[in-house]
C-alpha positions in Angstrom: 11.2 -62.2 -69.6 13.7 -59.4 -70.4 15.8 -60.4 -73.4 17.8 -57.2 -74.1 18.7 -54.7 -71.4 20.5 -51.3 -72.0 21.7 -49.6 -68.9 23.1 -46.1 -68.6 24.7 -46.2 -72.0 27.0 -43.3 -72.9 28.5 -43.0 -76.3 30.8 -40.1 -77.4 32.7 -39.2 -80.5 35.3 -36.7 -79.5 33.4 -34.0 -77.8 30.0 -35.0 -79.3 27.6 -37.0 -77.1 25.8 -39.4 -79.4 23.9 -41.3 -76.6 23.5 -40.0 -73.1 22.8 -42.3 -70.2 20.2 -44.4 -72.2 18.4 -47.2 -70.4 15.5 -49.4 -71.6 14.6 -53.1 -71.9 13.2 -55.3 -74.6 11.1 -58.4 -73.6 11.1 -61.8 -75.2 8.7 -61.7 -78.1 8.2 -58.0 -78.1 8.4 -55.5 -81.0 10.0 -52.4 -79.6 10.4 -49.3 -81.9 13.2 -46.9 -81.3 12.2 -43.5 -82.8 13.4 -39.9 -82.9 14.6 -37.2 -85.2 17.7 -37.7 -87.4 20.8 -37.7 -85.3 19.0 -38.8 -82.1 21.3 -41.8 -81.6 19.2 -44.7 -82.9 21.6 -46.3 -85.3 24.4 -45.6 -82.9 22.6 -47.8 -80.4 22.4 -50.6 -83.1 26.1 -50.3 -83.7 26.8 -50.7 -80.0 24.6 -53.8 -79.7 26.3 -55.3 -82.8 29.7 -54.2 -81.3 30.7 -51.9 -84.2 31.0 -49.0 -81.7 32.5 -49.0 -78.2 30.5 -47.1 -75.6 32.3 -45.0 -73.1 30.3 -46.5 -70.2 27.2 -48.5 -69.4 26.0 -52.0 -69.9 24.2 -54.0 -72.6 23.1 -57.5 -71.7 21.4 -60.1 -74.0 19.8 -63.1 -72.3 22.2 -62.6 -69.4 25.3 -62.2 -71.5 27.4 -59.0 -71.2 27.7 -57.9 -74.8 30.3 -55.2 -74.2 32.7 -57.9 -72.9 32.5 -59.8 -76.2 34.1 -59.4 -79.6 31.9 -58.6 -82.5 32.2 -62.0 -84.1 30.4 -63.6 -81.2 27.3 -61.5 -81.4 25.7 -63.4 -84.2 26.3 -66.7 -82.5 24.3 -65.4 -79.5 21.3 -64.9 -81.7 21.4 -61.3 -82.8 21.0 -60.2 -86.4 20.4 -56.9 -88.1 19.7 -55.1 -91.3 21.3 -51.7 -92.3 20.0 -48.3 -93.3 22.0 -48.5 -96.5 21.8 -51.8 -98.4 24.7 -54.0 -97.6 24.2 -56.8 -100.1 26.7 -58.3 -102.5 25.4 -57.2 -106.0 27.3 -59.9 -107.9 26.2 -62.8 -105.7 23.0 -64.6 -106.2 20.1 -63.9 -103.9 20.6 -67.3 -102.3 24.3 -66.7 -101.7 23.5 -63.3 -100.2 21.1 -65.0 -97.7 23.7 -67.7 -96.9 26.1 -64.9 -95.8 23.8 -64.2 -92.9 24.2 -67.8 -91.6 28.0 -67.6 -91.6 28.1 -68.0 -87.8 26.2 -71.2 -88.1 29.1 -73.0 -89.8 30.1 -74.0 -93.3 27.7 -73.9 -96.2 26.2 -77.3 -96.9 23.1 -78.8 -98.4 21.1 -78.3 -95.2 22.0 -74.6 -95.0 21.2 -74.1 -98.7 17.8 -75.7 -98.1 17.2 -73.4 -95.1 18.1 -70.4 -97.2 15.6 -71.5 -99.9 12.9 -72.0 -97.3 13.4 -68.5 -96.0 13.3 -67.1 -99.5 10.0 -68.9 -100.1 8.6 -67.6 -96.9 9.4 -64.0 -98.0 8.0 -64.7 -101.5 11.5 -64.4 -103.0 12.1 -68.0 -104.1 11.6 -67.2 -107.8 14.7 -64.9 -107.5 16.9 -67.5 -105.7 19.4 -67.9 -108.5 19.3 -64.3 -109.8 22.2 -61.9 -108.9 21.1 -59.2 -106.5 22.2 -56.4 -108.9 19.4 -54.6 -110.7 16.6 -55.9 -108.5 13.9 -53.4 -107.2 14.7 -51.6 -104.0 11.8 -53.1 -102.1 13.0 -56.5 -103.1 16.5 -55.8 -101.9 15.1 -54.8 -98.5 13.4 -58.1 -98.2 16.6 -59.9 -99.2 18.3 -58.2 -96.3 15.7 -59.4 -93.9 16.0 -62.9 -95.3 19.8 -62.7 -94.8 19.3 -61.7 -91.2 16.9 -64.6 -90.6 19.5 -67.1 -92.0 21.4 -66.5 -88.8 18.6 -68.0 -86.8 18.3 -65.0 -84.5 16.3 -64.5 -81.3 16.7 -60.7 -81.7 16.1 -59.1 -85.1 17.2 -55.5 -85.4 15.7 -53.7 -88.3 17.3 -50.3 -89.2 14.7 -48.2 -91.2 13.3 -51.1 -93.2 10.5 -49.0 -94.7 12.9 -46.3 -96.0 12.3 -45.8 -99.7 9.3 -48.1 -99.9 5.9 -47.3 -101.4 2.8 -47.1 -99.2 1.7 -50.5 -100.3 5.1 -51.9 -99.6 5.2 -50.4 -96.1 1.8 -52.0 -95.4 3.1 -55.4 -96.6 6.3 -55.0 -94.6 4.3 -54.2 -91.4 2.3 -57.5 -91.8 5.5 -59.3 -92.6 7.4 -58.1 -89.4 4.5 -59.2 -87.2 4.2 -62.6 -89.0 7.9 -63.2 -88.8 7.9 -62.3 -85.1 5.3 -65.0 -84.4 6.5 -67.6 -86.8 10.2 -67.5 -85.9 9.7 -66.6 -82.2 11.6 -63.4 -82.5 12.0 -60.2 -80.6 12.3 -57.2 -82.8 14.1 -53.9 -82.2 12.9 -51.5 -84.9 14.4 -48.1 -86.0 11.9 -46.4 -88.2 10.6 -43.0 -89.3 7.4 -44.2 -90.8 5.1 -43.5 -87.9 2.1 -45.3 -89.2 4.1 -48.5 -89.3 5.6 -47.9 -85.8 2.3 -47.2 -84.2 0.6 -50.2 -85.9 3.0 -53.0 -85.0 4.9 -51.9 -81.9 4.3 -53.2 -78.4 6.5 -50.5 -77.0 8.1 -47.3 -78.2 11.3 -45.7 -77.0 11.8 -42.1 -78.1 15.3 -40.5 -78.3 16.2 -36.9 -78.9 19.8 -35.6 -78.9 21.0 -39.0 -77.6 18.7 -39.1 -74.6 15.5 -40.9 -73.9 12.5 -38.6 -73.6 9.7 -41.1 -73.5 9.0 -44.8 -73.3 5.7 -46.6 -73.3 2.9 -48.0 -75.5 2.3 -46.4 -78.9 -0.7 -44.6 -77.5 1.3 -43.2 -74.6 4.1 -41.9 -76.7 1.8 -40.4 -79.3 0.2 -38.3 -76.6 3.4 -37.3 -74.9 4.1 -33.5 -75.2 7.9 -34.0 -75.3 7.5 -36.4 -78.2 5.4 -33.9 -80.1 7.9 -31.1 -79.4 10.8 -33.3 -80.6 9.1 -34.1 -83.9 7.4 -30.8 -84.6 9.9 -28.4 -83.1 7.2 -26.6 -81.0 5.5 -27.3 -77.7 2.3 -29.3 -78.0 -0.8 -27.2 -77.8 
């Protein structure tokens, strides 16, 4: 079943076209990677889905709901959560309180929600840091806390914006296993923006490739890896 549908999306900033007539779908339970060179429009799409940006035209539907007709505060209540390229945690708050922020749309903080936050931290092997402030923690740990915060919103769609950026090779391998496991355990669909191609190709069910705001390829990892237009976009020269 199609969970997220993007149809003919057009996003402009002044005279600059950030996304040009983009269409693709994400199925229930699918991990879909959105890849492309810097400036291709990947994060712009995330910001449209989460209603931070207003497209000029097109449609975005989630489980039958027209997202572009909704205010931003309703998006989390529908079951959409995201992380950010740049860490957006509260350094002075404890790790638990940072996670609780992600469940704000679920209502007031109470004992049940605190227990749920602790359970999520335990699942992500962060429970030993529950009462520590976020400030000063290792970068890879902060990335996991952002994922934990997103999970606190009980999402059906988890959008991960460059979760592997700045991680070591071993941390990327662990992250790949974690994303797959969370998808299965929490019954998630995942939309992933990532430059780490080994991670993309190992965990994705589908890959959508953008270049200069337009879609140049869509298919399985194997299909996109062999696509000459994808090779050209990444290497800057035609495939031989």
